Every structure is written in structure tokens, then in C-alpha cells.
C-alpha positions as a Python dict, from the first residue, in 0.01 Angstrom:
ca = {
    (1, 'X'): (0, 0, 0),
    (2, 'X'): (-150, 133, -323),
    (3, 'X'): (-413, -65, -516),
    (4, 'X'): (-413, -62, -895),
    (5, 'X'): (-771, -134, -1022),
    (6, 'X'): (-848, -201, -1393),
    (7, 'X'): (-1181, -307, -1534),
    (8, 'X'): (-1231, -630, -1731),
    (9, 'X'): (-1227, -416, -2049),
    (10, 'X'): (-914, -246, -1962),
    (11, 'X'): (-741, -581, -1889),
    (12, 'X'): (-878, -729, -2205),
    (13, 'X'): (-724, -434, -2393),
    (14, 'X'): (-390, -481, -2243),
    (15, 'X'): (-397, -857, -2332),
    (16, 'X'): (-495, -769, -2687),
    (17, 'X'): (-215, -494, -2711),
    (18, 'X'): (64, -559, -2949),
    (19, 'X'): (302, -364, -2733),
    (20, 'X'): (617, -451, -2952),
    (21, 'X'): (688, -487, -3315),
    (22, 'X'): (959, -747, -3293),
    (23, 'X'): (859, -1109, -3229),
    (24, 'X'): (929, -1220, -2882),
    (25, 'X'): (1260, -1395, -2839),
    (26, 'X'): (1345, -1688, -2624),
    (27, 'X'): (1424, -1582, -2261),
    (28, 'X'): (1222, -1261, -2326),
    (29, 'X'): (902, -1159, -2143),
    (30, 'X'): (659, -871, -2156),
    (31, 'X'): (558, -733, -1819),
    (32, 'X'): (299, -467, -1745),
    (33, 'X'): (372, -192, -1507),
    (34, 'X'): (54, -67, -1370),
    (35, 'X'): (48, 312, -1261),
    (36, 'X'): (-223, 516, -1094),
    (37, 'X'): (-173, 810, -1337),
    (38, 'X'): (-25, 871, -1675),
    (39, 'X'): (331, 957, -1679),
    (40, 'X'): (426, 1317, -1754),
    (41, 'X'): (684, 1399, -2034),
    (42, 'X'): (969, 1416, -1785),
    (43, 'X'): (902, 1076, -1633),
    (44, 'X'): (843, 935, -1981),
    (45, 'X'): (1198, 1069, -2090),
    (46, 'X'): (1357, 922, -1769),
    (47, 'X'): (1196, 587, -1834),
    (48, 'X'): (1294, 575, -2196),
    (49, 'X'): (1654, 643, -2094),
    (50, 'X'): (1653, 302, -1909),
    (51, 'X'): (1611, 119, -2245),
    (52, 'X'): (1885, -122, -2337),
    (53, 'X'): (1937, -410, -2551),
    (54, 'X'): (1769, -620, -2274),
    (55, 'X'): (1501, -375, -2169),
    (56, 'X'): (1257, -193, -2382),
    (57, 'X'): (954, 19, -2263),
    (58, 'X'): (625, 131, -2426),
    (59, 'X'): (381, 364, -2250),
    (60, 'X'): (6, 341, -2309),
    (61, 'X'): (-208, 528, -2078),
    (62, 'X'): (-149, 413, -1723),
    (63, 'X'): (52, 117, -1816),
    (64, 'X'): (394, 69, -1929),
    (65, 'X'): (490, -247, -2128),
    (66, 'X'): (823, -350, -2028),
    (67, 'X'): (992, -623, -2283),
    (68, 'X'): (1290, -755, -2086),
    (69, 'X'): (1522, -1011, -2182),
    (70, 'X'): (1716, -1218, -1932),
    (71, 'X'): (2060, -1073, -1890),
    (72, 'X'): (2332, -1311, -1989),
    (73, 'X'): (2456, -1523, -1659),
    (74, 'X'): (2139, -1432, -1465),
    (75, 'X'): (1780, -1504, -1418),
    (76, 'X'): (1714, -1195, -1211),
    (77, 'X'): (1601, -846, -1292),
    (78, 'X'): (1575, -537, -1068),
    (79, 'X'): (1297, -280, -1034),
    (80, 'X'): (1529, -43, -857),
    (81, 'X'): (1601, 166, -1172),
    (82, 'X'): (1214, 197, -1232),
    (83, 'X'): (1167, 320, -875),
    (84, 'X'): (1422, 575, -924),
    (85, 'X'): (1257, 738, -1229),
    (86, 'X'): (882, 678, -1158),
    (87, 'X'): (767, 929, -900),
    (88, 'X'): (464, 726, -798),
    (89, 'X'): (416, 358, -664),
    (90, 'X'): (371, 100, -926),
    (91, 'X'): (312, -277, -951),
    (92, 'X'): (425, -522, -1217),
    (93, 'X'): (243, -821, -1358),
    (94, 'X'): (337, -1057, -1627),
    (95, 'X'): (121, -1070, -1943),
    (96, 'X'): (48, -1435, -1866),
    (97, 'X'): (-91, -1331, -1524),
    (98, 'X'): (-317, -1078, -1690),
    (99, 'X'): (-423, -1348, -1947),
    (100, 'X'): (-518, -1596, -1674),
    (101, 'X'): (-714, -1308, -1491),
    (102, 'X'): (-906, -1211, -1792),
    (103, 'X'): (-984, -1596, -1875),
    (104, 'X'): (-1122, -1647, -1520),
    (105, 'X'): (-1344, -1331, -1517),
    (106, 'X'): (-1705, -1441, -1600),
}
């Protein structure tokens, strides 16, 4: 299983990032997709093609900020489309999880 390591400074930068211009909407979350390497142009294009009214993406270095809104009638979301366009392993964490990690780090 791959490990995705970030320094405290990198995690603080992720927490401080204003990844989306629009205000967060109820039932919407921003998750961070951690990658081992930067996406190439082809992967970026495939990822951006997944954007919908309920899913938006911003890429910054080795992180992808995924703004997702719960689809009507469901509380679930799927990473299957992501796995199809990202050629490398990834892991996803909520911004709340990242904030808690940074707060606990001495």
C-alpha cells in the first residue's frame, strides 16, 4: 500500500488554501486527494472532465481539492471515476481531518 507523506508545513498550506471561490454550500465538503506525483496534462484534463454540478476539482501540486456536494437522494459518493482517470494510487482525506492533524502537531 502506498504511503503519502506531507510535512507539517505542507499540511498547514493545504489547510490555509482557498481552493474554491464560491462559498461552501450546505451538504458540500472539500476533500483532499493526495498523490505521490504531480498530474501530467492528460491526467488533469481527464480529471477536469469529471466535474459536474456536484463535483468540482482544483489541482495544486501533488494535491487535488475535490469540492463535492451530496447528490440528491444519497449520502454516498464514489471514487471509482477517480480511479479510472488517475494512473497512480491516491488517498483522500477531508479538510476537517487535515485541520485536526495540524492542530495536534507540536
